[in-house]
C-alpha positions as CSV (number, residue, x, y, z in Angstrom):
1,M,102.8,92.9,77.3
2,S,102.3,89.2,76.8
3,G,99.0,87.5,77.5
4,T,100.0,84.5,79.5
5,A,102.8,85.3,82.0
6,A,106.0,83.3,81.4
7,L,107.5,81.4,84.3
8,P,109.9,83.9,85.9
9,R,113.5,83.0,86.4
10,N,114.5,81.4,89.7
11,A,110.8,80.6,90.4
12,R,110.0,77.2,91.7
13,P,107.3,75.2,89.8
14,A,103.9,75.1,91.4
15,T,101.1,72.6,91.2
16,V,98.2,74.7,92.4
17,D,95.8,77.0,90.5
18,M,94.6,80.5,91.2
19,A,92.4,79.3,94.1
20,P,93.4,80.5,97.5
21,A,96.2,78.6,99.2
22,T,95.2,75.9,101.6
23,I,96.4,75.9,105.2
24,G,99.1,73.3,104.3
25,E,100.3,75.4,101.4
26,R,100.6,78.6,103.4
27,I,103.9,79.8,104.7
28,D,103.5,80.5,108.5
29,S,106.2,83.2,108.6
30,V,104.4,85.3,105.9
31,D,101.1,85.2,107.7
32,I,102.9,86.1,111.0
33,L,104.7,89.0,109.2
34,R,101.3,90.3,108.0
35,G,99.9,90.0,111.5
36,I,102.8,92.0,113.0
37,A,102.5,94.6,110.2
38,V,98.8,95.0,111.1
39,L,99.8,95.7,114.7
40,G,102.6,98.1,113.6
41,I,100.2,100.0,111.3
42,L,97.7,100.4,114.2
43,L,100.4,101.8,116.6
44,V,101.3,104.4,114.0
45,N,97.8,105.2,112.8
46,M,96.5,105.6,116.3
47,G,98.1,109.0,116.6
48,S,96.1,110.2,113.6
49,Y,92.9,108.6,114.8
50,A,93.2,110.2,118.3
51,G,94.4,113.6,117.0
52,Y,96.6,114.4,120.0
53,R,98.6,117.5,119.1
54,V,100.4,118.6,122.3
55,P,104.0,119.6,121.5
56,F,106.6,117.0,122.5
57,D,108.2,119.2,125.1
58,N,104.9,119.9,126.8
59,M,103.9,116.2,127.1
60,A,104.0,114.3,130.4
61,W,107.1,112.1,130.6
62,V,105.1,108.9,130.1
63,D,103.7,110.3,126.8
64,R,107.1,111.5,125.7
65,S,108.6,108.1,126.3
66,T,105.7,106.4,124.5
67,T,106.1,108.8,121.5
68,V,109.8,108.0,121.2
69,A,109.2,104.2,121.5
70,I,106.5,104.2,118.8
71,R,108.6,106.2,116.4
72,F,111.6,104.0,117.0
73,V,109.8,100.7,116.8
74,A,107.0,101.3,114.4
75,Q,106.9,104.5,112.4
76,G,108.2,104.1,108.8
77,K,108.8,100.3,109.1
78,F,105.4,98.6,108.5
79,Y,104.0,100.2,105.4
80,P,107.3,99.2,103.6
81,L,106.8,95.7,105.1
82,F,103.3,95.5,103.7
83,A,104.7,96.7,100.3
84,F,107.3,93.9,100.4
85,L,104.6,91.3,101.1
86,F,102.5,92.8,98.3
87,G,105.3,92.2,95.8
88,W,106.0,88.8,97.3
89,G,102.4,87.8,96.9
90,M,102.4,88.9,93.2
91,A,105.4,86.6,92.6
92,I,103.6,83.6,94.1
93,Q,100.5,84.4,92.0
94,I,102.6,84.5,88.8
95,V,104.1,81.1,89.5
96,R,100.7,79.6,90.3
97,A,99.1,81.1,87.2
98,S,102.0,79.9,85.0
99,S,101.8,76.4,86.3
100,R,98.1,76.2,85.3
101,Q,98.5,78.2,82.0
102,V,96.2,80.9,83.5
103,N,96.3,84.4,81.9
104,F,97.7,86.3,84.8
105,V,97.6,89.8,83.5
106,P,93.8,90.3,83.3
107,F,93.4,88.6,86.7
108,F,95.9,91.0,88.3
109,L,94.4,94.0,86.7
110,R,91.0,93.1,88.0
111,R,92.5,92.5,91.4
112,M,94.1,95.9,91.5
113,A,91.0,97.7,90.2
114,A,89.0,96.1,93.0
115,L,91.6,97.1,95.6
116,L,91.6,100.6,94.3
117,L,87.8,100.8,94.7
118,I,88.0,99.5,98.3
119,G,90.7,102.0,99.1
120,L,88.8,104.9,97.6
121,V,85.7,104.0,99.7
122,H,87.9,103.7,102.8
123,A,89.7,107.0,102.2
124,V,86.6,109.1,101.5
125,L,84.0,107.5,103.8
126,V,86.1,106.2,106.7
127,W,89.6,107.5,107.2
128,H,91.9,109.9,105.3
129,G,95.1,108.0,106.0
130,D,94.4,105.1,103.6
131,I,97.3,103.1,102.2
132,L,95.3,100.7,99.9
133,I,95.0,103.3,97.1
134,T,98.8,103.5,97.0
135,Y,99.3,99.8,96.8
136,A,96.6,99.4,94.1
137,L,98.0,102.2,92.0
138,L,101.6,101.0,92.3
139,G,100.4,97.5,91.4
140,F,99.9,98.6,87.8
141,P,103.5,99.6,87.1
142,L,104.7,96.7,89.2
143,L,103.0,94.4,86.6
144,L,105.5,95.8,84.0
145,F,108.4,94.3,86.0
146,R,106.9,90.8,86.3
147,N,109.4,89.3,83.8
148,A,112.3,91.7,84.5
149,S,115.7,90.3,85.4
150,D,117.0,90.1,88.9
151,R,119.6,92.7,88.0
152,T,116.9,95.1,86.8
153,L,114.9,94.7,90.0
154,W,117.9,95.4,92.1
155,I,118.8,98.5,90.1
156,V,115.3,100.0,90.2
157,F,115.0,99.1,93.9
158,G,118.2,101.0,94.6
159,I,117.0,104.0,92.6
160,C,113.6,104.0,94.4
161,L,115.4,104.1,97.8
162,A,117.9,106.7,96.7
163,I,115.3,109.3,95.4
164,P,114.1,110.5,98.9
165,V,117.7,110.7,100.0
166,L,118.8,112.7,97.0
167,I,116.0,115.2,97.2
168,S,116.8,115.7,100.9
169,L,120.4,116.8,100.2
170,P,121.5,120.4,100.4
171,G,122.2,122.4,97.3
172,P,120.1,122.2,94.1
173,A,117.7,119.8,95.8
174,E,116.6,122.6,98.1
175,D,115.3,124.6,95.1
176,F,113.5,121.4,93.9
177,R,111.9,120.9,97.3
178,T,110.7,124.5,97.4
179,A,109.2,124.3,93.9
180,Y,107.7,120.8,94.4
181,F,105.9,121.5,97.6
182,G,105.0,125.0,96.6
183,A,103.0,123.6,93.7
184,F,100.7,121.9,96.3
185,S,100.5,124.7,98.8
186,G,96.9,125.5,98.1
187,L,95.9,121.9,98.8
188,L,98.0,121.9,102.0
189,D,96.4,125.1,103.2
190,S,92.9,123.7,102.7
191,M,93.9,120.6,104.6
192,V,95.4,122.5,107.5
193,Q,92.5,125.0,107.7
194,G,90.1,122.1,108.0
195,K,92.0,120.6,110.9
196,Q,92.3,124.0,112.6
197,A,88.6,124.5,112.2
198,G,88.0,121.4,114.2
199,V,86.3,119.3,111.5
200,F,87.2,116.0,113.2
201,V,86.4,117.4,116.7
202,A,83.0,118.8,116.2
203,G,82.2,118.6,112.5
204,S,79.4,116.5,110.9
205,Y,80.1,113.3,109.0
206,G,79.7,115.3,105.8
207,D,82.3,117.8,106.9
208,A,84.7,115.0,107.7
209,V,84.1,113.5,104.2
210,Q,85.0,116.8,102.6
211,Q,88.2,117.0,104.7
212,R,89.1,113.5,103.7
213,I,88.9,114.5,100.1
214,A,91.2,117.4,100.7
215,F,93.7,115.0,102.4
216,L,93.4,112.6,99.5
217,R,94.2,115.2,96.9
218,Y,97.3,116.4,98.8
219,N,98.6,113.0,99.9
220,Y,98.7,111.7,96.3
221,S,100.0,114.9,94.8
222,A,102.9,115.5,97.2
223,S,104.0,111.9,97.9
224,L,107.4,111.6,96.3
225,Y,109.2,111.2,99.6
226,W,107.4,108.0,100.6
227,I,105.9,106.5,97.5
228,T,109.2,105.5,95.8
229,P,110.5,103.4,98.7
230,V,107.1,101.7,98.7
231,F,107.5,100.7,95.1
232,G,111.1,99.7,95.7
233,M,109.9,97.3,98.5
234,M,107.4,95.8,96.1
235,L,110.1,95.1,93.6
236,L,112.2,93.5,96.4
237,G,109.3,91.4,97.5
238,L,108.8,90.3,93.9
239,L,112.5,89.3,93.7
240,V,112.4,87.4,97.0
241,G,109.2,85.7,96.0
242,R,110.8,84.3,92.9
243,R,113.7,82.8,94.8
244,G,111.5,81.3,97.5
245,L,113.6,82.8,100.3
246,L,110.8,83.0,102.8
247,R,110.6,79.2,102.9
248,A,114.0,79.4,104.6
249,S,115.2,76.0,103.4
250,G,118.8,74.7,103.5
251,D,121.4,77.3,102.7
252,Q,118.8,80.0,102.6
253,R,118.9,80.2,106.4
254,A,122.5,81.3,106.4
255,L,121.7,84.0,103.8
256,L,118.8,85.2,105.9
257,R,121.0,85.4,109.0
258,R,123.5,87.6,107.0
259,I,120.7,89.8,105.7
260,A,119.3,90.3,109.2
261,I,122.7,91.3,110.6
262,V,123.5,93.7,107.8
263,T,120.1,95.4,107.8
264,L,120.0,95.7,111.5
265,A,123.5,97.3,111.5
266,I,122.4,99.8,108.9
267,G,118.9,100.4,110.2
268,L,119.4,100.9,113.9
269,P,121.8,104.0,113.8
270,L,119.8,105.7,111.0
271,N,116.5,105.1,112.7
272,A,118.0,106.4,116.0
273,L,119.2,109.5,114.1
274,W,115.8,110.2,112.7
275,V,114.0,109.7,116.0
276,W,116.5,112.0,117.8
277,Q,116.1,114.6,115.1
278,S,112.3,114.3,115.2
279,V,112.1,115.1,118.9
280,T,115.0,117.5,119.4
281,S,115.6,119.2,116.0
282,G,119.3,118.8,117.0
283,I,120.6,119.2,113.4
284,T,119.8,122.5,111.8
285,G,120.7,124.1,108.5
286,P,121.2,122.3,105.2
287,W,121.5,118.8,106.6
288,Q,118.3,118.9,108.6
289,E,116.3,117.4,105.8
290,V,118.8,114.5,105.4
291,A,118.6,113.7,109.1
292,M,114.8,113.7,109.0
293,R,113.7,112.2,105.6
294,G,116.8,110.5,104.3
295,A,117.7,108.7,107.6
296,R,114.0,107.7,108.1
297,T,113.7,106.3,104.6
298,V,116.9,104.2,104.6
299,G,116.6,103.3,108.3
300,G,112.9,102.3,108.0
301,V,113.4,100.2,104.9
302,S,116.5,98.5,106.4
303,L,114.6,97.5,109.6
304,S,111.6,96.3,107.5
305,I,114.0,93.9,105.7
306,F,115.5,92.9,109.1
307,L,112.0,92.0,110.3
308,V,111.4,89.8,107.3
309,A,114.7,87.9,107.7
310,A,114.5,87.6,111.5
311,L,110.9,86.5,111.7
312,T,111.3,84.1,108.9
313,L,114.1,82.4,110.8
314,L,112.3,82.5,114.1
315,A,109.2,80.9,112.5
316,Q,111.3,77.8,111.7
317,R,111.5,77.1,115.4
318,A,108.6,75.2,116.9
319,A,108.6,77.2,120.2
320,W,108.6,80.6,118.4
321,R,106.1,79.4,115.9
322,E,103.8,78.5,118.8
323,H,104.2,81.9,120.5
324,L,103.7,83.8,117.2
325,G,101.0,81.5,115.8
326,G,98.1,83.7,117.0
327,L,99.3,86.5,114.7
328,A,99.0,84.3,111.6
329,A,95.2,84.5,111.7
330,V,95.4,88.3,111.9
331,G,97.7,88.2,108.9
332,R,95.4,86.0,106.9
333,M,92.7,88.7,107.5
334,A,95.0,91.7,107.2
335,L,92.7,93.7,104.9
336,S,89.7,93.1,107.1
337,N,91.6,94.0,110.3
338,Y,93.1,97.1,108.8
339,L,89.7,98.4,107.7
340,L,88.1,97.5,111.1
341,Q,90.7,99.5,112.9
342,S,89.8,102.6,110.9
343,L,86.1,102.1,111.3
344,V,86.2,101.5,115.1
345,F,88.6,104.3,116.0
346,T,87.2,107.0,113.8
347,L,83.8,106.3,115.5
348,I,85.5,106.5,118.9
349,F,87.5,109.7,118.4
350,Y,85.7,111.8,115.7
351,G,83.0,114.3,116.4
352,Y,80.3,112.3,114.6
353,G,81.1,109.4,117.0
354,L,82.0,109.6,120.7
355,G,83.9,112.9,120.1
356,V,87.0,112.5,122.1
357,Y,89.4,113.7,119.4
358,G,92.5,115.2,120.8
359,Q,91.8,114.2,124.4
360,A,93.8,110.9,124.7
361,G,97.6,111.0,124.8
362,P,100.2,108.6,123.4
363,F,100.4,106.3,126.5
364,L,96.6,105.9,126.8
365,T,96.2,105.2,123.1
366,L,99.1,102.7,123.1
367,L,97.2,100.7,125.8
368,L,94.0,101.0,123.7
369,S,95.9,99.8,120.6
370,L,97.3,96.7,122.4
371,L,94.0,95.8,123.9
372,F,92.2,96.2,120.6
373,F,94.8,94.2,118.7
374,R,94.5,91.4,121.3
375,L,90.8,91.4,120.5
376,Q,91.6,91.2,116.8
377,I,93.7,88.1,117.4
378,W,90.8,86.4,119.1
379,M,88.2,87.6,116.5
380,S,90.5,86.5,113.6
381,N,91.0,83.0,115.0
382,W,87.3,82.7,115.7
383,W,86.3,83.8,112.2
384,L,88.8,81.6,110.3
385,A,87.6,78.6,112.2
386,R,84.3,79.1,110.4
387,F,85.1,80.9,107.2
388,R,87.7,80.6,104.4
389,F,88.5,84.4,104.2
390,G,88.0,87.5,106.2
391,P,85.0,89.5,105.1
392,A,87.0,92.2,103.2
393,E,89.2,89.5,101.6
394,W,86.0,87.7,100.5
395,L,84.6,90.9,99.0
396,W,87.9,91.6,97.2
397,R,87.9,88.1,95.8
398,C,84.2,88.4,94.6
399,M,85.0,91.7,92.9
400,T,88.1,90.2,91.2
401,Y,86.2,87.3,89.8
402,G,82.9,89.0,89.2
403,K,80.8,86.5,91.0
404,L,80.1,85.3,94.6
405,Q,82.8,83.1,96.0
406,P,82.3,80.3,98.6
407,L,82.9,81.7,102.1
408,R,82.2,79.0,104.7
409,V,84.8,76.4,105.5
């Protein structure tokens, strides 16, 4: 591993150092994508915050419709989108470090270590569904690919996407699944028993912390289905960041239009198959796993890529940029907004807060999600008119550099 990162192939030369990008240097579509991803993550996570566990067939029609809509639009699309943007951000940091002869590797390692610490605090003390730990841990192997060829990135991306599909197939993969998940059955039993005992309903804060630790151990032991597509999307983001595609200049727009058409054509039917299977269990037998996990993986990743291409193109149009502009501030504070969602809604739903866990259905929590996100748009714009970073972003930066960073504009 070299000390100073070499300028990657296809990367455009940069003239800025490792300081944060100014408003003029930022790409509007990237901040908008992050903002939309924050909303999508909230729509999906709200079901876990609220703890509504009524079987689908027993729900009121409005809750059934809401459940289908959220699964179709949001579930499985936005954590891959964040992973893509994570890889894209790494590519931009490499270019900027190279242009200033900055030693990128120690900087990135400190950055991942700081993110890992923030994620651990979040996962144990606030909410068990943390995704920051995953991104931080995958950042370390991602560093090994910083100078890999485009061909290598494409191949490994394909392998990462294929793994969940291959282990979903009937035949020898069934034996693998039985052995793999059987190895973690004790952790799973502990996690399920805690939920059945009503830890989040009536337990103390200490009980909830113990339950979160059980979740943490299981989630990062039995995570093969979803962790490889996340890493694959990081690699794709790294590749796209090298090529500067999200600037959508010149001939790149035609390429982005083709990408949007192809990924939408792949993603929609597979996503529809997964949603249908998740609510009806229409496919039984050896192909059930493929319809659930395989279709969700490929369909979700495809629609994530579609969102990147489509929103990048829309952001080039002044009218759309004006409509979507409010989301950019949320995206610039994505980490702060993500953590705030967990803090607020665990205090609302869990027993050590207002204690309404399991009482609010999908339709009501959807309305609550949209109202809270509208508040986050206002708060983010208000904050960034006065400060350079969101509070969590500022803390992350201070931890990375080992000293206090300027905060006020």
